[in-house]
SENUMI-339662 format. One line per 5 residues: number of its first residue (from 1); their letters; for each residue x, y, z of C-alpha. Coordinates in nm, 4 decimals. Layout:
N
NUM) a) X Y Z  ...
END
This chain:
294
1) msklm) 15.3389 -3.8064 -5.3848  15.6150 -3.6211 -5.2277  15.5431 -3.4739 -4.8949  15.7162 -3.1838 -5.0358  15.4397 -3.0990 -5.2450
6) nvtcd) 15.0988 -3.1473 -5.2290  14.9313 -3.1236 -5.5851  14.5769 -3.2187 -5.6626  14.4307 -3.3144 -6.0055  14.1534 -3.0544 -6.1172
11) ncgaq) 13.9839 -3.3285 -6.2856  13.9169 -3.5689 -6.0412  14.0321 -3.4315 -5.6770  14.3260 -3.7277 -5.6254  14.6952 -3.6587 -5.5833
16) yriss) 14.9179 -3.6269 -5.8377  15.2208 -3.8819 -5.8674  15.5565 -3.8021 -6.0395  15.6723 -4.0808 -6.2942  16.0305 -4.1693 -6.4203
21) rgemn) 15.9726 -3.9473 -6.7120  15.9380 -3.6387 -6.4896  15.5372 -3.6091 -6.5427  15.2875 -3.5568 -6.3061  15.0163 -3.8521 -6.3453
26) crfcg) 14.6944 -3.9219 -6.1701  14.6266 -4.2981 -6.1321  14.2595 -4.2648 -6.1346  14.1285 -4.0399 -6.4150  14.4850 -4.0447 -6.6403
31) skvyl) 14.5195 -3.6962 -6.6471  14.8750 -3.5487 -6.6960  15.1013 -3.2319 -6.6113  15.4163 -3.2046 -6.7411  15.6735 -2.9975 -6.5567
36) ndkdf) 16.0008 -2.8607 -6.6877  16.2738 -2.6589 -6.4876  16.0762 -2.3261 -6.4980  15.7947 -2.4533 -6.2698  16.0773 -2.5437 -6.0468
41) knylk) 16.2533 -2.1958 -6.0889  16.3117 -2.1534 -5.6997  16.2685 -2.5030 -5.5932  16.5345 -2.6990 -5.7866  16.6328 -2.9199 -5.4848
46) trdem) 16.2697 -3.0229 -5.4283  16.2455 -3.1057 -5.7883  16.5795 -3.3310 -5.7737  16.4192 -3.5150 -5.4441  16.0653 -3.5624 -5.5840
51) likdk) 16.2397 -3.7364 -5.9087  16.5025 -3.9331 -5.6650  16.2248 -4.0528 -5.4068  15.9432 -4.0802 -5.6013  15.9763 -4.2025 -5.9404
56) fnnds) 16.0528 -4.5491 -5.9078  15.7704 -4.6338 -5.6547  15.5385 -4.4659 -5.8504  15.6308 -4.6380 -6.1658  15.5802 -4.9566 -5.9909
61) imtdg) 15.2133 -4.8475 -5.8466  15.1357 -4.7499 -6.1965  15.1362 -5.1324 -6.3063  15.1035 -5.3313 -5.9722  14.9810 -5.6353 -6.1439
66) dvigf) 14.6896 -5.8490 -6.0874  14.5567 -5.7126 -5.7779  14.2117 -5.9176 -5.7075  14.4015 -6.2551 -5.8485  14.1458 -6.2927 -6.1182
71) yrdys) 14.4154 -6.4244 -6.3682  14.6617 -6.5473 -6.1284  14.3907 -6.7864 -5.9666  14.1999 -6.8746 -6.2519  14.4325 -6.9216 -6.5888
76) fkysf) 14.3824 -7.2036 -6.8424  14.5326 -7.2457 -7.1924  14.3284 -7.1887 -7.5012  14.4807 -7.2293 -7.8781  14.3750 -7.1253 -8.2003
81) dvdgn) 14.4596 -7.2439 -8.5074  14.5230 -6.9708 -8.7960  14.6932 -7.1208 -9.1282  14.8510 -7.4346 -8.9338  15.0093 -7.1744 -8.7094
86) ilvyd) 14.8860 -7.2560 -8.3101  14.8310 -6.9336 -8.1168  14.8415 -7.0209 -7.7488  14.7009 -6.7821 -7.4964  14.6465 -6.7790 -7.1254
91) vsaiy) 14.2857 -6.7252 -7.0643  14.0960 -6.6258 -6.7268  13.7100 -6.5980 -6.8958  13.5092 -6.6731 -7.1791  13.2120 -6.4440 -7.2492
96) nesnk) 12.9664 -6.5554 -7.5212  12.7714 -6.2814 -7.7279  12.5154 -6.3298 -8.0058  12.7736 -6.2343 -8.2844  13.1388 -6.3261 -8.0903
101) diyvg) 13.3134 -6.4930 -7.7919  13.5138 -6.2846 -7.5769  13.8360 -6.4767 -7.4437  13.9813 -6.2602 -7.1615  14.3465 -6.3492 -7.0350
106) asnii) 14.6143 -6.1329 -6.8214  14.8023 -5.9472 -7.1062  14.5263 -6.0053 -7.3958  14.1908 -6.0091 -7.4857  14.0586 -6.2096 -7.7843
111) fafnn) 13.7386 -6.1393 -7.9972  13.6366 -6.4556 -8.2188  13.3635 -6.3290 -8.4309  13.1142 -6.5642 -8.6279  13.1195 -6.3770 -8.9123
116) ekdyn) 13.3694 -6.1821 -9.1574  13.1470 -5.8439 -9.1766  13.1609 -5.7733 -8.7997  13.4960 -5.8881 -8.8135  13.6068 -5.6205 -9.0661
121) nylsn) 13.3682 -5.3785 -8.9346  13.5673 -5.4036 -8.5793  13.8951 -5.3563 -8.7456  13.7453 -5.0474 -8.9740  13.5853 -4.8468 -8.7260
126) rkitf) 13.8526 -4.7926 -8.4743  13.9607 -4.4774 -8.6582  13.9454 -4.2134 -8.4217  14.0653 -3.8662 -8.4280  14.1498 -3.6892 -8.0788
131) psadi) 14.1150 -3.3613 -7.9743  14.4127 -3.1352 -7.9401  14.3730 -3.0662 -7.5556  14.3633 -3.4624 -7.5120  14.4965 -3.4259 -7.1513
136) kklek) 14.3956 -3.7855 -7.0598  14.5528 -3.9529 -7.3732  14.2246 -4.1460 -7.4499  14.4015 -4.3457 -7.7195  14.5124 -4.5876 -7.4101
141) ylpkv) 14.1371 -4.6598 -7.3334  14.0362 -4.7907 -7.7009  14.1539 -5.1262 -7.8501  14.5100 -5.1875 -7.9464  14.5167 -5.4789 -8.2215
146) vfngq) 14.8210 -5.7176 -8.2056  14.7150 -6.0093 -8.4468  14.3934 -6.0538 -8.6279  14.2921 -6.3670 -8.8732  14.0816 -6.6415 -8.9497
151) tkdgk) 14.1063 -6.9579 -8.7596  14.0495 -7.3184 -8.8862  13.7045 -7.3832 -8.7565  13.6068 -7.0451 -8.9438  13.6016 -6.7928 -8.6802
156) yivvl) 13.7729 -6.4591 -8.7031  13.9834 -6.3088 -8.4375  14.1103 -6.0089 -8.3159  14.3673 -6.0055 -8.0645  14.4234 -5.6745 -7.8028
161) dkden) 14.6635 -5.6079 -7.6187  14.5993 -5.5572 -7.2363  14.7684 -5.4340 -6.9070  14.7265 -5.7164 -6.6298  14.5596 -5.5065 -6.3689
166) vyple) 14.2408 -5.4381 -6.6357  13.9400 -5.6577 -6.5592  13.5978 -5.7285 -6.7362  13.3338 -5.5053 -6.6050  13.1239 -5.8071 -6.5658
171) ifnvg) 13.2832 -5.9430 -6.2658  13.2340 -5.6604 -6.0559  12.8389 -5.7001 -6.1042  12.7851 -5.8222 -5.7799  12.6841 -5.5085 -5.5667
176) lnprt) 12.9044 -5.1968 -5.5673  12.8831 -4.8600 -5.3953  12.6669 -4.5905 -5.5902  12.9930 -4.4034 -5.5597  13.1838 -4.6417 -5.7510
181) tawvi) 12.9360 -4.7201 -6.0228  12.9128 -4.3262 -6.0713  13.2844 -4.3416 -6.1660  13.2162 -4.5878 -6.4226  12.9213 -4.3648 -6.5750
186) srlen) 13.1909 -4.0938 -6.5560  13.4301 -4.2744 -6.7871  13.1528 -4.3848 -7.0060  13.0064 -4.0068 -7.0621  13.3607 -3.9509 -7.1120
191) lgcll) 13.4226 -4.1813 -7.3874  13.1070 -4.0721 -7.5448  13.2117 -3.7326 -7.5861  13.5157 -3.8757 -7.7722  13.2617 -4.0469 -7.9692
196) efnni) 13.0748 -3.7326 -8.0602  13.4182 -3.5421 -8.1235  13.4306 -3.8078 -8.4109  13.0594 -3.8001 -8.5038  13.0083 -4.1629 -8.4428
201) gmnkl) 12.8024 -4.3534 -8.1772  12.7222 -4.7283 -8.1004  12.4381 -4.9878 -8.1057  12.4103 -5.2690 -7.8349  12.6790 -5.1661 -7.6113
206) siddi) 12.6863 -5.4214 -7.3232  12.8564 -5.4886 -7.0094  13.0839 -5.7466 -7.1731  13.2237 -5.4476 -7.3805  13.3661 -5.2824 -7.1011
211) finpk) 13.6943 -5.3217 -6.8884  13.8346 -5.1213 -6.5860  14.1392 -5.1033 -6.3837  13.9933 -5.0677 -6.0093  14.2751 -4.9406 -5.8750
216) thely) 14.3257 -4.6501 -6.0942  13.9823 -4.5806 -6.1568  14.0358 -4.6059 -6.5751  13.7688 -4.7541 -6.7961  13.8510 -4.9299 -7.1360
221) lygnw) 13.5961 -4.9504 -7.4244  13.7651 -5.2664 -7.6290  13.4285 -5.4043 -7.7158  13.1527 -5.3466 -7.9767  13.3510 -5.1666 -8.2449
226) envtd) 13.1449 -5.4023 -8.4874  12.8086 -5.1653 -8.4222  12.9354 -4.8349 -8.4669  12.6816 -4.6055 -8.5841  12.6534 -4.2349 -8.6935
231) steny) 12.4361 -4.1495 -8.3659  12.5502 -4.1232 -7.9922  12.1838 -4.1354 -7.8848  12.2141 -4.5311 -7.8617  12.5269 -4.5336 -7.6699
236) lksir) 12.3843 -4.3028 -7.4109  12.1090 -4.5143 -7.3634  12.3370 -4.7815 -7.2959  12.5353 -4.6246 -7.0488  12.2290 -4.5824 -6.8202
241) siaks) 12.1020 -4.9655 -6.9010  12.4463 -5.0844 -6.8153  12.4581 -4.8698 -6.4871  12.1273 -4.9750 -6.3947  12.2136 -5.3381 -6.4498
246) ipvna) 12.5096 -5.3569 -6.1579  12.3654 -5.3829 -5.8455  12.4150 -5.0790 -5.5649  12.4743 -5.2165 -5.2126  12.4148 -4.8419 -5.0533
251) vapkm) 12.1326 -4.5940 -5.1245  12.2260 -4.3554 -5.3852  12.1354 -3.9873 -5.4162  11.8114 -3.9069 -5.5571  11.9480 -3.7219 -5.8624
256) ydefl) 12.1699 -4.0544 -5.9517  11.8628 -4.2598 -5.9794  11.6960 -3.9699 -6.1866  11.9743 -3.9503 -6.4484  11.9563 -4.3141 -6.5140
261) dsepe) 11.5833 -4.3068 -6.5473  11.6201 -4.0083 -6.7774  11.6464 -3.9719 -7.1576  11.9683 -3.8947 -7.2627  12.0440 -3.5552 -7.4015
266) nnayd) 12.0781 -3.4331 -7.7804  12.4715 -3.4624 -7.7646  12.7198 -3.6420 -7.5621  12.8460 -3.3482 -7.4369  12.5279 -3.2295 -7.2687
271) dfkkw) 12.4754 -3.5478 -7.1378  12.8055 -3.5110 -6.9772  12.7164 -3.1800 -6.8399  12.3979 -3.3536 -6.6922  12.6152 -3.6023 -6.5174
276) deviv) 12.8785 -3.3750 -6.4037  12.5693 -3.1728 -6.2049  12.4952 -3.5053 -6.0315  12.8701 -3.5935 -5.9555  12.8678 -3.2137 -5.8104
281) kgfgg) 12.5162 -3.1753 -5.6417  12.4674 -3.5357 -5.5552  12.8015 -3.6699 -5.4574  12.9715 -3.3410 -5.3305  13.1978 -3.3194 -5.6043
286) hnfnk) 13.5136 -3.4581 -5.7972  13.6279 -3.6630 -5.5051  13.8478 -3.9708 -5.5522  13.6798 -4.2592 -5.3820  13.8573 -4.5991 -5.3316
291) fdyl) 13.6780 -4.8797 -5.5438  13.4810 -5.0817 -5.3043  13.5539 -5.3891 -5.4488  13.9141 -5.3980 -5.3452
END
């Protein structure tokens, strides 16, 4: 952030950064504020200095690569034969679920489904309508399919594009500070409101379906779109189960444990409101805290 201005995000309390496009970006929750010359009517020099001094450094911060060395240190080649075309990907981890295998690399995620029904459901269920006031640009946190097809051995693969600094939540399942797991819950609750807005929910959501950027506090719901339903109740229950499966290395506020042990509210909006009370009263407000794994 330029020393000439100190603007904090209304959503999470972190400082905004200026990008090369002149946007004020919150790196920790994804919110954006767009500024124009009217905003700097009496401070045009300040505006120019912000753009010159901040923009290049902040663009690089937004995409600063593999901060934990997960892809750099553990990568290997994996290939798929699709209609005689050999597709080769760098892979750093493979997760096995009952209906699919998940291959995670630096720039791609591949879901290899065992049956055509789940494959087709995954592709068709991602049609999402976004609210007009979508300041977080939530589309970024949903799957972006770059290839799909059937392999020679009878699998059905879906290839997603992914930023390098995005990791499976599973690899952080080693004991986190409650403030860090609280951030994960907040992001899941936020995406739950998007599902509610579209009148859909999910069954069988698991930790393997969720990916995170620990540097920027962003969460991506890439998996489980084959299990879309017409109710968010199961999704909201899954949030609690996933959060409880992550060990905490410090004492959590009482309200935190009470929320995880509670039944979900009737809809995602009310559930998010209930969780927000935990953030405000249990954790002292929407203040950014560094991901404690880094």
